[in-house]
C-alpha positions in Angstrom: 21.9 -11.2 -39.1 24.9 -13.2 -37.3 25.5 -12.0 -33.9 28.9 -11.2 -34.4 28.0 -9.2 -36.7 25.5 -7.1 -34.6 27.5 -7.2 -31.4 31.3 -5.9 -32.4 32.9 -6.5 -29.1 36.5 -5.4 -30.3 34.5 -2.4 -31.2 32.9 -1.2 -28.5 32.2 2.6 -29.1 30.7 1.9 -32.4 28.8 -1.2 -31.9 27.5 0.9 -28.2 26.0 3.9 -31.0 25.3 1.5 -34.0 22.9 -0.1 -31.3 22.1 3.4 -28.8 21.2 5.3 -31.8 18.6 4.3 -33.3 17.0 3.6 -29.5 17.4 7.7 -28.9 15.6 8.0 -31.9 12.9 6.8 -31.3 12.5 8.8 -28.0 13.0 12.0 -29.9 9.9 10.6 -31.7 8.5 9.7 -28.8 9.0 13.7 -27.2 7.6 15.3 -30.4 4.8 13.2 -29.9 4.1 14.0 -26.3 4.9 17.6 -27.1 2.6 17.3 -29.8 0.1 15.9 -27.3 1.0 18.8 -25.6 0.7 21.8 -27.5 -2.0 21.0 -29.1 -4.0 20.7 -26.3 -2.4 23.6 -24.9 -3.2 25.7 -27.9 -7.3 25.9 -26.7 -5.8 28.7 -24.3 -8.3 26.1 -21.8 -6.2 26.1 -18.1 -8.9 23.1 -16.9 -8.3 21.0 -20.4 -4.6 20.8 -20.1 -5.0 20.4 -16.4 -6.7 17.5 -16.0 -4.6 15.7 -19.2 -1.8 16.1 -17.4 -3.0 14.7 -14.2 -3.9 11.7 -16.1 -0.2 11.2 -16.6 0.9 9.0 -13.8 -1.9 6.6 -14.9 -0.2 6.4 -18.3 3.5 6.1 -16.7 2.1 3.4 -14.7 1.0 1.1 -18.1 4.3 1.9 -19.4 5.8 0.3 -16.1 3.7 -2.8 -16.3 5.0 -3.0 -19.9 8.8 -2.3 -19.0 8.4 -5.9 -16.5 8.0 -7.8 -18.9 9.7 -5.5 -21.9 12.8 -5.0 -19.9 12.7 -7.3 -17.4 12.5 -10.4 -21.0 15.5 -8.0 -22.8 17.9 -8.3 -19.9 17.4 -12.2 -20.0 17.4 -12.9 -23.9 20.8 -10.6 -24.1 22.3 -12.8 -21.7 20.8 -16.2 -22.8 22.2 -14.7 -26.5 26.2 -14.4 -24.9 25.6 -17.5 -23.8 24.3 -18.5 -27.1 21.3 -19.8 -26.1 19.1 -19.4 -29.0 15.8 -22.1 -28.2 15.5 -20.6 -24.6 14.9 -17.2 -26.5 11.9 -18.5 -27.9 10.0 -19.8 -25.4 11.1 -16.6 -22.9 9.7 -13.8 -26.2 6.5 -15.5 -26.7 5.6 -15.6 -22.8 6.1 -11.7 -22.2 4.2 -11.1 -25.7 1.4 -13.3 -24.2 1.8 -12.1 -20.8 1.3 -8.6 -22.0 -2.2 -9.0 -23.4 -3.6 -10.9 -20.8 -2.2 -8.4 -17.5 -3.8 -5.7 -20.2 -7.3 -7.0 -20.4 -6.8 -7.8 -16.9 -6.2 -4.7 -15.4 -8.6 -2.3 -17.7 -12.0 -3.6 -16.0 -11.4 -2.6 -12.9 -9.6 0.7 -13.9 -12.6 1.5 -15.4 -15.2 1.0 -13.0 -13.2 2.9 -10.2 -12.9 5.8 -12.6 -13.9 8.3 -10.3 -12.0 7.3 -7.1 -8.6 6.4 -9.2 -9.3 10.3 -10.1 -9.4 12.0 -7.4 -6.8 10.2 -6.4 -4.7 11.4 -9.0 -5.6 15.3 -8.0 -9.0 16.2 -10.2 -10.9 18.7 -8.8 -14.2 20.3 -9.6 -13.0 21.7 -12.4 -10.3 19.3 -14.3 -12.5 16.0 -13.5 -14.9 15.8 -16.6 -12.0 16.9 -18.9 -9.5 14.2 -16.9 -11.8 11.8 -16.7 -12.5 11.7 -21.3 -8.6 11.2 -21.4 -8.4 8.1 -18.4 -11.3 5.9 -20.3 -10.2 5.8 -23.8 -6.2 5.1 -22.2 -7.3 2.7 -19.8 -9.9 0.2 -22.2 -6.4 1.0 -24.9 -4.4 -0.3 -22.2 -3.5 -3.7 -23.5 -2.1 -2.4 -26.7 0.0 0.1 -24.1 1.3 -2.3 -23.1 2.1 -4.6 -25.6 3.6 -1.5 -27.7 6.7 -2.2 -25.1 7.2 -5.9 -25.5 9.0 -6.1 -28.9 10.5 -2.6 -29.0 12.9 -4.4 -26.2 12.5 -8.2 -26.9 13.7 -6.4 -30.2 16.7 -4.7 -29.3 18.2 -7.1 -28.0 18.9 -9.4 -30.8 20.5 -6.6 -32.7 17.2 -5.1 -34.6 17.5 -1.6 -33.2 16.2 -0.1 -36.4 13.5 -1.8 -36.9 12.1 -1.0 -33.5 12.9 2.1 -34.1 10.7 2.3 -37.5 8.1 0.2 -35.2 8.3 3.1 -32.8 8.1 6.1 -34.9 5.8 5.1 -37.7 3.1 4.9 -34.4 4.5 8.6 -32.8 4.2 9.9 -36.3 0.6 8.7 -36.0 -0.4 10.1 -32.8 0.6 13.6 -34.3 -1.2 13.3 -37.1 -4.2 12.5 -35.6 -4.2 14.6 -32.4 -4.8 18.1 -34.3 -7.5 16.0 -35.9 -9.3 14.7 -33.3 -8.4 17.4 -30.4 -9.7 20.6 -32.4 -10.8 19.6 -35.7 -13.7 17.5 -34.7 -13.6 18.6 -31.2 -13.0 15.6 -29.4 -10.4 17.6 -27.1 -8.8 15.2 -24.4 -10.9 12.7 -25.7 -8.9 12.4 -28.8 -6.1 12.9 -27.1 -6.2 9.7 -26.3 -7.9 8.1 -29.1 -4.8 9.5 -30.9 -2.5 7.6 -28.4 -3.7 4.3 -28.2 -4.1 4.5 -32.2 -0.5 5.1 -32.3 0.4 2.5 -29.6 -1.5 -0.2 -31.8 0.1 0.2 -35.2 3.5 0.1 -33.8 2.4 -3.2 -32.1 1.1 -4.0 -35.5 4.3 -3.1 -37.6 6.8 -5.0 -34.7 4.5 -7.7 -34.7 5.3 -8.6 -38.6 9.3 -7.9 -38.2 9.5 -10.2 -35.5 7.5 -12.8 -37.4 9.1 -12.0 -40.8 12.9 -11.0 -39.6 14.0 -12.3 -36.2 16.2 -15.6 -36.1 15.7 -16.0 -32.6 12.1 -14.5 -31.1 9.0 -16.1 -31.2 5.1 -15.6 -30.8 4.8 -19.4 -31.1 1.9 -19.8 -28.2 3.0 -23.0 -27.9 6.4 -22.0 -27.1 4.8 -19.5 -24.5 6.6 -21.8 -21.4 9.3 -20.4 -18.9 10.9 -21.9 -15.7 10.9 -21.1 -12.4 14.3 -19.7 -12.6 13.8 -17.7 -15.4 10.7 -16.6 -14.6 12.7 -15.5 -11.5 14.7 -13.3 -13.8 12.0 -11.9 -15.5 10.5 -10.1 -12.6 13.4 -9.2 -10.6 15.0 -7.7 -13.5 11.6 -6.5 -14.9 10.0 -5.3 -11.8 12.7 -2.8 -10.7 11.9 -1.2 -14.1 8.4 -0.8 -14.0 9.0 0.1 -10.0 10.7 3.6 -11.4 7.9 4.1 -13.5 5.7 3.5 -10.7 7.4 5.7 -8.6 7.6 8.3 -10.7 3.5 8.3 -11.4 3.7 8.6 -7.4 5.6 11.5 -7.6 4.4 13.5 -9.6 1.0 12.7 -7.9 2.5 13.7 -4.6 3.6 17.2 -6.8 0.2 17.5 -7.7 -1.3 17.1 -4.5 1.0 20.0 -2.8 -0.1 21.9 -5.8 -3.6 21.8 -5.0 -4.0 24.7 -2.5 -1.9 27.2 -4.7 -4.3 26.5 -7.8 -5.1 24.5 -10.6 -2.5 27.2 -12.5 0.3 26.2 -10.8 -0.4 22.3 -11.8 -1.0 22.9 -15.7 2.6 24.6 -14.9 3.7 21.0 -13.7 1.9 19.4 -16.7 4.2 20.9 -19.2 7.5 22.0 -17.5 7.1 18.1 -16.9 6.8 17.5 -20.4 9.5 19.6 -21.3 11.8 18.0 -19.4 11.2 14.5 -20.4 13.0 16.4 -23.5 16.4 16.2 -21.9 15.7 12.7 -20.5 14.7 10.7 -22.9 17.5 11.6 -24.7 19.3 10.4 -21.5 17.1 7.4 -21.5 17.8 6.2 -25.1 21.4 6.6 -25.0 21.0 4.7 -21.3 18.7 2.0 -22.7 20.4 1.5 -26.1 23.4 0.1 -24.6 21.6 -2.9 -22.8 21.6 -5.4 -25.0 25.7 -5.1 -25.4 26.0 -4.6 -21.9 24.0 -7.6 -21.1 25.8 -9.3 -24.3 29.4 -8.7 -22.8 28.3 -10.0 -19.3 26.4 -13.2 -20.6 30.1 -14.2 -22.7 31.7 -13.0 -19.5 33.8 -10.0 -20.9 34.3 -8.6 -17.9 36.9 -6.0 -18.6 35.2 -5.1 -21.8 32.5 -4.3 -19.8 34.1 -1.7 -18.2 35.9 0.2 -20.8 32.4 0.4 -22.3 31.0 1.9 -18.7 33.6 4.6 -18.2 33.1 5.7 -21.8 29.4 6.0 -21.7 29.6 7.6 -18.1 31.5 10.3 -19.4 29.2 10.7 -22.5 26.9 11.0 -20.5 27.6 13.3 -17.9 28.3 15.7 -20.5 25.7 15.2 -22.7 23.0 15.7 -19.8 25.0 19.3 -19.3 25.3 20.2 -22.8 21.2 19.5 -22.4 20.1 21.4 -19.2 22.3 24.9 -20.1 19.8 24.8 -23.5 17.0 24.2 -21.8 17.2 26.5 -18.6 19.1 29.5 -21.1 15.6 28.9 -23.0 12.7 27.7 -19.9 10.6 31.1 -20.5 10.2 31.1 -24.4 9.8 27.3 -23.8 7.3 27.3 -21.9 5.4 30.3 -24.1 5.4 27.6 -26.8 2.6 26.2 -25.4 0.5 28.1 -23.6 0.1 31.9 -23.8 -0.8 33.1 -20.4 1.6 34.7 -18.1 0.7 33.4 -15.1 1.6 29.8 -16.4 4.2 31.1 -18.0 5.8 32.9 -15.1 5.7 29.6 -12.8 6.8 27.3 -15.3 10.2 28.7 -16.2 10.8 29.0 -12.0 10.1 25.0 -12.5 11.5 24.2 -15.0 14.9 25.4 -14.2 15.2 23.5 -11.0 13.5 20.2 -12.3 17.0 20.1 -14.9 19.5 21.7 -12.9 20.1 18.2 -11.6 20.2 16.3 -14.9 23.8 15.6 -14.7 23.6 13.7 -11.5 20.6 11.6 -13.5 22.3 10.3 -16.1 24.4 8.9 -13.7 21.5 7.1 -12.2 19.8 6.4 -15.6 23.1 4.7 -17.0 24.0 2.4 -13.9 20.0 1.2 -13.4 20.4 -0.2 -17.1 23.6 -1.2 -16.2 22.3 -3.1 -12.9 19.7 -4.9 -15.3 20.9 -5.7 -18.3 23.6 -7.9 -15.8 20.9 -9.3 -13.7 21.7 -7.9 -10.6 17.8 -6.8 -9.3 19.0 -6.0 -5.7 21.0 -3.1 -7.0 18.3 -2.0 -9.3 15.9 -2.5 -7.5 17.5 0.0 -5.1 17.9 2.4 -7.9 14.8 2.3 -8.7 13.2 3.6 -5.4 16.1 6.5 -5.3 15.8 9.3 -7.6 11.8 9.6 -8.0 11.1 7.0 -5.1 12.2 6.8 -1.7 14.6 9.6 -1.5 12.7 11.9 -3.1 9.5 11.6 -1.3 12.5 11.7 2.2 13.9 14.9 0.6 10.1 16.5 -0.7 8.9 15.9 2.9 11.1 17.6 4.5 11.9 20.1 2.2 8.7 21.7 2.1 7.5 21.2 6.0 10.9 23.5 6.0 10.4 25.7 3.0 6.7 24.8 1.5 6.8 26.3 -1.8 11.3 27.1 -2.2 10.9 23.1 -1.0 9.3 21.8 -3.9 10.9 23.7 -6.1 14.7 22.2 -4.9 13.2 18.3 -4.1 13.9 16.8 -7.6 17.5 18.0 -7.5 19.1 17.5 -4.2 17.2 13.9 -4.9 19.0 13.9 -8.0 22.4 14.4 -6.1 22.0 11.9 -4.0 20.5 8.8 -5.7 23.6 9.3 -8.0 25.4 9.0 -4.8 24.1 5.9 -4.4 24.8 5.1 -7.5 28.1 5.1 -7.6 29.0 3.1 -3.7 26.4 0.1 -5.3 28.6 -0.4 -8.2 32.0 -0.5 -6.2 30.0 -2.9 -4.5 28.7 -5.0 -7.0 31.5 -5.1 -9.4 34.5 -4.5 -7.1 36.2 -7.8 -8.3 
């Protein structure tokens, strides 16, 4: 498929949805398997099992962060290279990201396995939850190379306009996970270990399919190890943009650990409730992420081609669209909060606590939409400093500062209001950074 037919810059909205909708669909399927994972675990009605698996969410997010260094950093550079017409460099960059992801996953797995107990203690595991957490943790860490690799081609393929094929690989892996979850968790009685194994096998299928698509269908991407090299400038661009994307995931992990540590004195029931709440919140957020990141190839292409007016028009449309979508989603979740929590677990205490948590968590999603969109814009255009500032805001320094003050002043009520307040402050920062970076 030619670059012209993929990125029709005369019909910006059409091109945007053509790229974004497959990403959103992939996100929806990812949501379903994440929710299925939690659903099948929660249906055991073992609150300690739910809490133990939930405690490992920051670990999984950290692996995603590493994958995004090469996936999003590489895709940002590749989009701009395609916009500039430099296809030869695209092959080198894509092969470099592919092999470096595999190497990184192998290197970090060993120390994480050797230090599993100290790490689990840091994540907030108690004597009641550590056994379940360790089962899940061990399998996920052993599969780290497969998890990290899944974020490479799924991102790089979209940069070349192959959003539908990227979606196919992601969806196939997610569906395999959904099918294996009830078999491994309950059917075979493997519990947390079974949930983790189903997840890793799903990512392995995604890796395999995306590799086949790149080899058979891509005109520019490569996995030729002889091409796996980049110059210093390209390496700096990959890591500057990719690291900001990774920091978002790492900061999210840190914030979840912070919240779990705060909730420890309140009991494991509230930790279990938070785990379910964060899964439901992901329903709203990942759809917004899909529409935000779905536009990255087009943002990067327009920026690389020097089409600043068209980039501005597309951004204004996306801002209005995403804010309206976030408002509609959060209103629906607010009204349905109690039955949504009840769908996962039949525990009156967890349902009551989770309902309140969920309503507060999603109340700032309109601001979250602004932060996500403008972070993507900065990443696509190679503006690493601005992207880094936003990556360290909503689920980073701003959240930590708000959380520290709010919990000191209002204890548990402060815990509840921390996220929406940090969302609003981060959105204000996003708009200020945009005006400064793009004022010309």
